[in-house]
Structure formats: C-alpha cells, structure tokens
N, CA, C and O atoms as a printed pandas DataFrame, in Angstrom:
     atom_number atom_name residue_name chain_id  residue_number  x_coord  y_coord  z_coord
0              1         N          MET        A               1  101.369  160.644  105.500
1              2        CA          MET        A               1  100.207  160.058  104.808
2              3         C          MET        A               1   99.044  160.009  105.673
3              4         O          MET        A               1   99.178  159.716  106.861
4              5         N          LEU        A               2   97.828  160.294  105.128
5              6        CA          LEU        A               2   96.628  160.292  105.912
6              7         C          LEU        A               2   96.032  158.950  105.769
7              8         O          LEU        A               2   95.792  158.501  104.648
8              9         N          THR        A               3   95.774  158.273  106.868
9             10        CA          THR        A               3   95.167  156.892  106.835
10            11         C          THR        A               3   93.751  156.986  107.124
11            12         O          THR        A               3   92.998  156.142  106.636
12            13         N          GLY        A               4   93.277  157.957  107.896
13            14        CA          GLY        A               4   91.902  158.057  108.289
14            15         C          GLY        A               4   91.624  157.546  109.675
15            16         O          GLY        A               4   90.519  157.654  110.205
16            17         N          PHE        A               5   92.678  156.980  110.246
17            18        CA          PHE        A               5   92.611  156.348  111.628
18            19         C          PHE        A               5   93.202  157.335  112.651
19            20         O          PHE        A               5   94.310  157.842  112.471
20            21         N          VAL        A               6   92.494  157.579  113.653
21            22        CA          VAL        A               6   93.019  158.528  114.755
22            23         C          VAL        A               6   92.846  157.745  116.088
23            24         O          VAL        A               6   91.780  157.208  116.390
24            25         N          SER        A               7   93.886  157.714  116.817
25            26        CA          SER        A               7   93.830  156.996  118.254
26            27         C          SER        A               7   93.526  158.149  119.285
27            28         O          SER        A               7   94.205  159.175  119.327
28            29         N          ILE        A               8   92.498  157.911  120.078
29            30        CA          ILE        A               8   92.158  158.822  121.147
30            31         C          ILE        A               8   91.919  158.051  122.411
31            32         O          ILE        A               8   91.488  156.901  122.318
32            33         N          ASP        A               9   92.171  158.605  123.631
33            34        CA          ASP        A               9   91.790  157.968  124.848
34            35         C          ASP        A               9   90.453  158.673  125.233
35            36         O          ASP        A               9   90.280  159.892  125.207
36            37         N          VAL        A              10   89.470  157.671  125.618
37            38        CA          VAL        A              10   88.182  158.135  126.001
38            39         C          VAL        A              10   87.930  157.749  127.411
39            40         O          VAL        A              10   88.061  156.574  127.754
40            41         N          LEU        A              11   87.558  158.722  128.288
41            42        CA          LEU        A              11   87.250  158.534  129.693
42            43         C          LEU        A              11   85.864  158.343  129.861
43            44         O          LEU        A              11   85.137  159.086  129.202
44            45         N          SER        A              12   85.290  157.429  130.671
45            46        CA          SER        A              12   83.942  157.409  131.041
46            47         C          SER        A              12   83.893  157.190  132.501
47            48         O          SER        A              12   84.890  156.882  133.154
48            49         N          CYS        A              13   82.595  157.373  133.049
49            50        CA          CYS        A              13   82.392  157.209  134.431
50            51         C          CYS        A              13   81.243  156.262  134.707
51            52         O          CYS        A              13   80.652  155.717  133.775
52            53         N          GLU        A              14   80.930  156.065  135.929
53            54        CA          GLU        A              14   79.736  155.200  136.266
54            55         C          GLU        A              14   78.448  155.785  135.734
55            56         O          GLU        A              14   77.504  155.041  135.469
56            57         N          CYS        A              15   78.378  157.078  135.572
57            58        CA          CYS        A              15   77.048  157.684  135.085
58            59         C          CYS        A              15   76.786  157.481  133.690
59            60         O          CYS        A              15   75.638  157.534  133.249
60            61         N          SER        A              16   77.906  157.226  132.887
61            62        CA          SER        A              16   77.615  157.015  131.387
62            63         C          SER        A              16   78.473  155.887  130.911
63            64         O          SER        A              16   79.646  155.839  131.280
64            65         N          SER        A              17   77.965  154.961  130.105
65            66        CA          SER        A              17   78.801  153.929  129.672
66            67         C          SER        A              17   79.663  154.441  128.593
67            68         O          SER        A              17   79.456  155.538  128.074
68            69         N          LEU        A              18   80.729  153.579  128.215
69            70        CA          LEU        A              18   81.755  154.035  127.126
70            71         C          LEU        A              18   80.901  154.163  125.859
71            72         O          LEU        A              18   80.961  155.239  125.264
72            73         N          PRO        A              19   80.109  153.185  125.373
73            74        CA          PRO        A              19   79.241  153.515  124.167
74            75         C          PRO        A              19   78.477  154.868  124.156
75            76         O          PRO        A              19   78.400  155.562  123.142
76            77         N          GLN        A              20   77.922  155.195  125.340
77            78        CA          GLN        A              20   77.132  156.329  125.392
78            79         C          GLN        A              20   77.945  157.581  125.136
79            80         O          GLN        A              20   77.530  158.475  124.399
80            81         N          VAL        A              21   79.172  157.629  125.794
81            82        CA          VAL        A              21   80.089  158.705  125.665
82            83         C          VAL        A              21   80.611  158.860  124.266
83            84         O          VAL        A              21   80.795  159.985  123.801
84            85         N          LEU        A              22   80.868  157.713  123.542
85            86        CA          LEU        A              22   81.291  157.777  122.150
86            87         C          LEU        A              22   80.145  158.244  121.236
87            88         O          LEU        A              22   80.392  158.993  120.290
88            89         N          LEU        A              23   78.925  157.827  121.493
89            90        CA          LEU        A              23   77.876  158.385  120.611
90            91         C          LEU        A              23   77.632  159.869  120.887
91            92         O          LEU        A              23   77.287  160.594  119.954
92            93         N          HIS        A              24   77.792  160.359  122.124
93            94        CA          HIS        A              24   77.711  161.712  122.473
94            95         C          HIS        A              24   78.730  162.623  121.659
95            96         O          HIS        A              24   78.483  163.786  121.339
96            97         N          HIS        A              25   79.866  161.968  121.375
97            98        CA          HIS        A              25   80.894  162.642  120.580
98            99         C          HIS        A              25   80.871  162.358  119.102
99           100         O          HIS        A              25   81.836  162.667  118.403
100          101         N          GLY        A              26   79.734  161.744  118.574
101          102        CA          GLY        A              26   79.684  161.410  117.198
102          103         C          GLY        A              26   80.307  160.213  116.624
103          104         O          GLY        A              26   80.522  160.098  115.417
104          105         N          LEU        A              27   80.620  159.240  117.582
105          106        CA          LEU        A              27   81.295  158.023  117.184
106          107         C          LEU        A              27   80.410  156.883  117.590
107          108         O          LEU        A              27   79.807  156.851  118.662
108          109         N          PHE        A              28   80.362  155.838  116.561
109          110        CA          PHE        A              28   79.545  154.702  116.826
110          111         C          PHE        A              28   80.400  153.522  117.237
111          112         O          PHE        A              28   81.280  153.119  116.476
112          113         N          PRO        A              29   80.176  152.954  118.407
113          114        CA          PRO        A              29   81.016  151.900  118.885
114          115         C          PRO        A              29   80.936  150.677  118.064
115          116         O          PRO        A              29   79.854  150.400  117.548
116          117         N          THR        A              30   81.977  149.899  117.882
117          118        CA          THR        A              30   82.027  148.631  117.195
118          119         C          THR        A              30   81.718  147.397  118.022
119          120         O          THR        A              30   81.662  146.276  117.516
120          121         N          ALA        A              31   81.518  147.639  119.312
121          122        CA          ALA        A              31   81.135  146.570  120.209
122          123         C          ALA        A              31   80.133  147.127  121.257
123          124         O          ALA        A              31   80.240  148.296  121.630
124          125         N          PRO        A              32   79.184  146.332  121.725
125          126        CA          PRO        A              32   78.208  146.865  122.649
126          127         C          PRO        A              32   78.652  147.247  124.131
127          128         O          PRO        A              32   78.083  148.129  124.774
128          129         N          SER        A              33   79.707  146.510  124.602
129          130        CA          SER        A              33   80.127  146.747  125.959
130          131         C          SER        A              33   81.654  147.363  126.024
131          132         O          SER        A              33   81.876  148.342  126.736
132          133         N          GLN        A              34   82.571  146.817  125.339
133          134        CA          GLN        A              34   83.894  147.271  125.576
134          135         C          GLN        A              34   84.543  147.595  124.206
135          136         O          GLN        A              34   85.486  146.903  123.821
136          137         N          PRO        A              35   84.072  148.627  123.451
137          138        CA          PRO        A              35   84.479  148.846  122.104
138          139         C          PRO        A              35   86.029  149.220  122.068
139          140         O          PRO        A              35   86.509  149.962  122.925
140          141         N          ARG        A              36   86.698  148.737  121.159
141          142        CA          ARG        A              36   88.146  149.121  120.932
142          143         C          ARG        A              36   88.296  150.048  119.796
143          144         O          ARG        A              36   89.303  150.739  119.640
144          145         N          MET        A              37   87.206  150.052  118.950
145          146        CA          MET        A              37   87.149  150.994  117.733
146          147         C          MET        A              37   85.814  151.682  117.709
147          148         O          MET        A              37   84.848  151.227  118.321
148          149         N          ALA        A              38   85.768  152.798  116.987
149          150        CA          ALA        A              38   84.532  153.504  116.808
150          151         C          ALA        A              38   84.525  154.067  115.362
151          152         O          ALA        A              38   85.588  154.314  114.792
152          153         N          ILE        A              39   83.398  154.254  114.811
153          154        CA          ILE        A              39   83.304  154.837  113.394
154          155         C          ILE        A              39   82.487  156.114  113.560
155          156         O          ILE        A              39   81.594  156.272  114.392
156          157         N          SER        A              40   82.913  157.017  112.653
157          158        CA          SER        A              40   82.210  158.426  112.686
158          159         C          SER        A              40   80.800  158.164  112.251
159          160         O          SER        A              40   80.537  157.493  111.254
160          161         N          VAL        A              41   79.869  158.734  113.057
161          162        CA          VAL        A              41   78.488  158.721  112.624
162          163         C          VAL        A              41   78.190  159.507  111.343
163          164         O          VAL        A              41   77.246  159.172  110.627
164          165         N          ASP        A              42   78.941  160.496  111.056
165          166        CA          ASP        A              42   78.925  161.158  109.823
166          167         C          ASP        A              42   79.319  160.267  108.604
167          168         O          ASP        A              42   78.675  160.388  107.562
168          169         N          LEU        A              43   80.269  159.449  108.682
169          170        CA          LEU        A              43   80.652  158.475  107.708
170          171         C          LEU        A              43   79.661  157.465  107.551
171          172         O          LEU        A              43   79.405  157.131  106.394
172          173         N          LEU        A              44   78.962  156.830  108.626
173          174        CA          LEU        A              44   77.965  155.991  108.541
174          175         C          LEU        A              44   76.806  156.668  107.764
175          176         O          LEU        A              44   76.204  156.079  106.866
176          177         N          SER        A              45   76.545  157.839  108.126
177          178        CA          SER        A              45   75.367  158.586  107.448
178          179         C          SER        A              45   75.656  158.737  105.854
179          180         O          SER        A              45   74.786  158.527  105.008
180          181         N          PHE        A              46   76.924  159.108  105.570
181          182        CA          PHE        A              46   77.231  159.204  104.085
182          183         C          PHE        A              46   77.182  157.815  103.428
183          184         O          PHE        A              46   76.810  157.708  102.260
184          185         N          TYR        A              47   77.528  156.817  104.114
185          186        CA          TYR        A              47   77.520  155.522  103.524
186          187         C          TYR        A              47   76.030  155.105  103.329
187          188         O          TYR        A              47   75.687  154.493  102.318
188          189         N          ARG        A              48   75.186  155.431  104.273
189          190        CA          ARG        A              48   73.726  155.224  104.077
190          191         C          ARG        A              48   73.226  155.983  102.890
191          192         O          ARG        A              48   72.490  155.393  102.099
192          193         N          ALA        A              49   73.557  157.263  102.680
193          194        CA          ALA        A              49   73.098  158.054  101.636
194          195         C          ALA        A              49   73.522  157.450  100.202
195          196         O          ALA        A              49   72.789  157.442   99.213
196          197         N          LEU        A              50   74.758  156.974  100.262
197          198        CA          LEU        A              50   75.399  156.341   99.027
198          199         C          LEU        A              50   74.683  155.071   98.781
199          200         O          LEU        A              50   74.284  154.807   97.647
200          201         N          PHE        A              51   74.489  154.239   99.816
201          202        CA          PHE        A              51   73.679  153.030   99.505
202          203         C          PHE        A              51   72.222  153.146   99.078
203          204         O          PHE        A              51   71.723  152.262   98.382
204          205         N          GLU        A              52   71.522  154.213   99.474
205          206        CA          GLU        A              52   70.270  154.468   99.043
206          207         C          GLU        A              52   70.224  154.917   97.477
207          208         O          GLU        A              52   69.220  154.772   96.780
208          209         N          ARG        A              53   71.289  155.409   97.080
209          210        CA          ARG        A              53   71.288  155.983   95.686
210          211         C          ARG        A              53   72.301  155.206   94.698
211          212         O          ARG        A              53   72.854  155.763   93.749
212          213         N          SER        A              54   72.469  153.882   95.032
213          214        CA          SER        A              54   73.573  153.166   94.460
214          215         C          SER        A              54   73.263  152.458   93.017
215          216         O          SER        A              54   73.771  151.376   92.720
216          217         N          CYS        A              55   72.480  153.092   92.249
217          218        CA          CYS        A              55   72.029  152.456   90.959
218          219         C          CYS        A              55   73.087  152.794   89.836
219          220         O          CYS        A              55   73.411  151.904   89.049
220          221         N          ASP        A              56   73.571  153.919   89.754
221          222        CA          ASP        A              56   74.564  154.347   88.763
222          223         C          ASP        A              56   75.630  155.074   89.437
223          224         O          ASP        A              56   75.368  155.990   90.215
224          225         N          ALA        A              57   76.890  154.688   89.162
225          226        CA          ALA        A              57   77.946  155.153   90.028
226          227         C          ALA        A              57   78.153  156.690   90.078
227          228         O          ALA        A              57   78.258  157.193   91.197
228          229         N          ILE        A              58   78.222  157.485   88.991
229          230        CA          ILE        A              58   78.380  158.913   89.067
230          231         C          ILE        A              58   77.074  159.527   89.584
231          232         O          ILE        A              58   77.128  160.346   90.502
232          233         N          ASN        A              59   76.004  159.200   89.084
233          234        CA          ASN        A              59   74.717  159.728   89.588
234          235         C          ASN        A              59   74.629  159.375   91.176
235          236         O          ASN        A              59   74.277  160.215   92.004
236          237         N          ALA        A              60   74.958  158.148   91.479
237          238        CA          ALA        A              60   74.862  157.753   92.909
238          239         C          ALA        A              60   75.724  158.572   93.891
239          240         O          ALA        A              60   75.353  158.857   95.029
240          241         N          LEU        A              61   76.945  158.935   93.334
241          242        CA          LEU        A              61   77.803  159.795   94.245
242          243         C          LEU        A              61   77.332  161.127   94.374
243          244         O          LEU        A              61   77.311  161.678   95.474
244          245         N          ALA        A              62   76.924  161.731   93.251
245          246        CA          ALA        A              62   76.412  163.092   93.317
246          247         C          ALA        A              62   75.153  163.111   94.139
247          248         O          ALA        A              62   75.015  163.951   95.028
248          249         N          SER        A              63   74.184  162.170   93.862
249          250        CA          SER        A              63   72.950  162.197   94.731
250          251         C          SER        A              63   73.173  161.928   96.119
251          252         O          SER        A              63   72.528  162.490   97.004
252          253         N          ALA        A              64   74.128  161.028   96.344
253          254        CA          ALA        A              64   74.461  160.712   97.835
254          255         C          ALA        A              64   75.044  161.939   98.532
255          256         O          ALA        A              64   74.665  162.235   99.665
256          257         N          LEU        A              65   75.986  162.681   97.858
257          258        CA          LEU        A              65   76.514  163.846   98.496
258          259         C          LEU        A              65   75.399  164.902   98.675
259          260         O          LEU        A              65   75.382  165.602   99.688
260          261         N          LYS        A              66   74.446  165.028   97.680
261          262        CA          LYS        A              66   73.426  166.016   97.913
262          263         C          LYS        A              66   72.619  165.635   99.161
263          264         O          LYS        A              66   72.335  166.459  100.030
264          265         N          THR        A              67   72.273  164.371   99.201
265          266        CA          THR        A              67   71.395  163.856  100.325
266          267         C          THR        A              67   72.234  164.067  101.618
267          268         O          THR        A              67   71.684  164.587  102.589
268          269         N          HIS        A              68   73.496  163.699  101.677
269          270        CA          HIS        A              68   74.319  163.775  102.877
270          271         C          HIS        A              68   74.450  165.251  103.430
271          272         O          HIS        A              68   74.364  165.529  104.627
272          273         N          TYR        A              69   74.667  166.163  102.418
273          274        CA          TYR        A              69   74.886  167.483  102.828
274          275         C          TYR        A              69   73.520  168.203  103.141
275          276         O          TYR        A              69   73.486  169.102  103.981
276          277         N          SER        A              70   72.400  167.802  102.461
277          278        CA          SER        A              70   71.089  168.250  102.767
278          279         C          SER        A              70   70.674  167.938  104.244
279          280         O          SER        A              70   70.109  168.767  104.957
280          281         N          ARG        A              71   70.996  166.697  104.634
281          282        CA          ARG        A              71   70.672  166.385  105.965
282          283         C          ARG        A              71   71.316  167.106  107.033
283          284         O          ARG        A              71   70.858  167.121  108.175
284          285         N          ARG        A              72   72.448  167.749  106.660
285          286        CA          ARG        A              72   73.160  168.583  107.564
286          287         C          ARG        A              72   72.821  170.044  107.417
287          288         O          ARG        A              72   73.468  170.893  108.031
288          289         N          GLY        A              73   71.793  170.368  106.598
289          290        CA          GLY        A              73   71.365  171.745  106.556
290          291         C          GLY        A              73   71.936  172.525  105.347
291          292         O          GLY        A              73   71.618  173.706  105.211
292          293         N          PHE        A              74   72.724  171.950  104.505
293          294        CA          PHE        A              74   73.329  172.622  103.304
294          295         C          PHE        A              74   72.433  172.362  102.180
295          296         O          PHE        A              74   72.046  171.209  101.989
296          297         N          GLN        A              75   72.057  173.338  101.399
297          298        CA          GLN        A              75   71.197  173.217  100.218
298          299         C          GLN        A              75   71.851  173.744   98.918
299          300         O          GLN        A              75   72.579  174.736   98.896
300          301         N          VAL        A              76   71.536  173.009   97.854
301          302        CA          VAL        A              76   72.090  173.515   96.486
302          303         C          VAL        A              76   71.180  174.766   96.144
303          304         O          VAL        A              76   69.955  174.698   96.048
304          305         N          THR        A              77   71.907  175.884   95.976
305          306        CA          THR        A              77   71.115  177.106   95.770
306          307         C          THR        A              77   70.977  177.487   94.308
307          308         O          THR        A              77   70.306  178.464   93.978
308          309         N          ASP        A              78   71.600  176.730   93.443
309          310        CA          ASP        A              78   71.530  176.968   91.990
310          311         C          ASP        A              78   71.141  175.669   91.256
311          312         O          ASP        A              78   71.937  174.732   91.190
312          313         N          ALA        A              79   69.942  175.618   90.716
313          314        CA          ALA        A              79   69.464  174.425   90.021
314          315         C          ALA        A              79   70.277  174.070   88.811
315          316         O          ALA        A              79   70.181  172.941   88.330
316          317         N          ARG        A              80   71.098  175.004   88.279
317          318        CA          ARG        A              80   71.855  174.845   87.029
318          319         C          ARG        A              80   73.207  174.026   87.342
319          320         O          ARG        A              80   73.930  173.643   86.421
320          321         N          VAL        A              81   73.477  173.803   88.568
321          322        CA          VAL        A              81   74.657  173.039   88.955
322          323         C          VAL        A              81   74.481  171.546   88.587
323          324         O          VAL        A              81   73.630  170.867   89.161
324          325         N          SER        A              82   75.248  171.062   87.674
325          326        CA          SER        A              82   75.133  169.700   87.237
326          327         C          SER        A              82   75.819  168.749   88.243
327          328         O          SER        A              82   76.648  169.158   89.055
328          329         N          HIS        A              83   75.459  167.552   88.155
329          330        CA          HIS        A              83   76.024  166.515   89.052
330          331         C          HIS        A              83   77.535  166.385   88.631
331          332         O          HIS        A              83   78.387  166.309   89.516
332          333         N          ILE        A              84   77.856  166.359   87.428
333          334        CA          ILE        A              84   79.268  166.267   86.983
334          335         C          ILE        A              84   80.195  167.404   87.670
335          336         O          ILE        A              84   81.325  167.200   88.114
336          337         N          HIS        A              85   79.487  168.669   87.674
337          338        CA          HIS        A              85   80.244  169.832   88.204
338          339         C          HIS        A              85   80.443  169.650   89.689
339          340         O          HIS        A              85   81.476  170.044   90.231
340          341         N          VAL        A              86   79.461  169.054   90.360
341          342        CA          VAL        A              86   79.571  168.866   91.774
342          343         C          VAL        A              86   80.727  167.704   92.059
343          344         O          VAL        A              86   81.490  167.815   93.018
344          345         N          ILE        A              87   80.777  166.771   91.297
345          346        CA          ILE        A              87   81.776  165.748   91.385
346          347         C          ILE        A              87   83.148  166.283   91.236
347          348         O          ILE        A              87   84.026  166.011   92.055
348          349         N          PHE        A              88   83.363  167.100   90.123
349          350        CA          PHE        A              88   84.599  167.627   89.876
350          351         C          PHE        A              88   85.006  168.680   91.088
351          352         O          PHE        A              88   86.174  168.723   91.473
352          353         N          MET        A              89   84.123  169.411   91.591
353          354        CA          MET        A              89   84.384  170.165   92.716
354          355         C          MET        A              89   84.835  169.412   93.868
355          356         O          MET        A              89   85.803  169.800   94.521
356          357         N          LEU        A              90   84.199  168.365   94.155
357          358        CA          LEU        A              90   84.554  167.444   95.273
358          359         C          LEU        A              90   85.971  166.810   94.987
359          360         O          LEU        A              90   86.771  166.771   95.921
360          361         N          LEU        A              91   86.308  166.340   93.823
361          362        CA          LEU        A              91   87.456  165.670   93.493
362          363         C          LEU        A              91   88.669  166.739   93.672
363          364         O          LEU        A              91   89.760  166.437   94.156
364          365         N          ASN        A              92   88.339  167.940   93.241
365          366        CA          ASN        A              92   89.379  169.094   93.356
366          367         C          ASN        A              92   89.640  169.317   94.807
367          368         O          ASN        A              92   90.793  169.547   95.171
368          369         N          TYR        A              93   88.632  169.265   95.689
369          370        CA          TYR        A              93   88.720  169.590   97.137
370          371         C          TYR        A              93   89.599  168.438   97.726
371          372         O          TYR        A              93   90.542  168.691   98.475
372          373         N          ILE        A              94   89.266  167.191   97.370
373          374        CA          ILE        A              94   89.993  165.974   97.960
374          375         C          ILE        A              94   91.403  166.005   97.517
375          376         O          ILE        A              94   92.275  165.803   98.362
376          377         N          THR        A              95   91.721  166.231   96.304
377          378        CA          THR        A              95   93.053  166.106   95.856
378          379         C          THR        A              95   93.875  167.355   96.017
379          380         O          THR        A              95   95.083  167.353   95.782
380          381         N          GLY        A              96   93.187  168.474   96.437
381          382        CA          GLY        A              96   93.996  169.672   96.793
382          383         C          GLY        A              96   94.359  170.395   95.590
383          384         O          GLY        A              96   95.032  171.422   95.667
C-alpha cells in the first residue's frame, strides 16, 4: 500500500544547515532548526495552485493542474482538450 511517506537519512555539514540541504533537494522542512519531517516543494506548489483556483471543485482541479504543470514548463497544445477530459486522464493515470 502506498502511503506517500518515505523515510530517508539526510546528512549535513557545518557549511550547510539541514533546512538548506532539504530545500536543495526539493523538500521544505517542517521546523526551522531541527526538522523531523519535510514536505515536497512540488506538493506545496500544487496545493498553492489548487488554493488559487478553489471556487468550483472540478474546474478548480483542472485549472490547478494546468497551472501546476504550466509552471513546470508543460503546455496544453490543443485548445480543444476539455477540463473534464484532463480530469479523466488524470484519474486513469492515478488508478492505473
């Protein structure tokens, strides 16, 4: 079962603090000095995109996904792709 949690050991040295090392690897620390957990920066970015577009659930998800992927350099190449089509593609990908 996939829980989404992964345990890793992170080593840091005097030249970089642990939060700096985590951020360098795309993880945001949950505490400023001695974090015991970190959250993916990509997940935080996706949450931000979802929050920005949270007026209508289906349109919000489709628009948030478009914003999230656009910020990473992916563009929708066909204007005829509907929001519903994108959602069903995503659901098919998630559920396998």
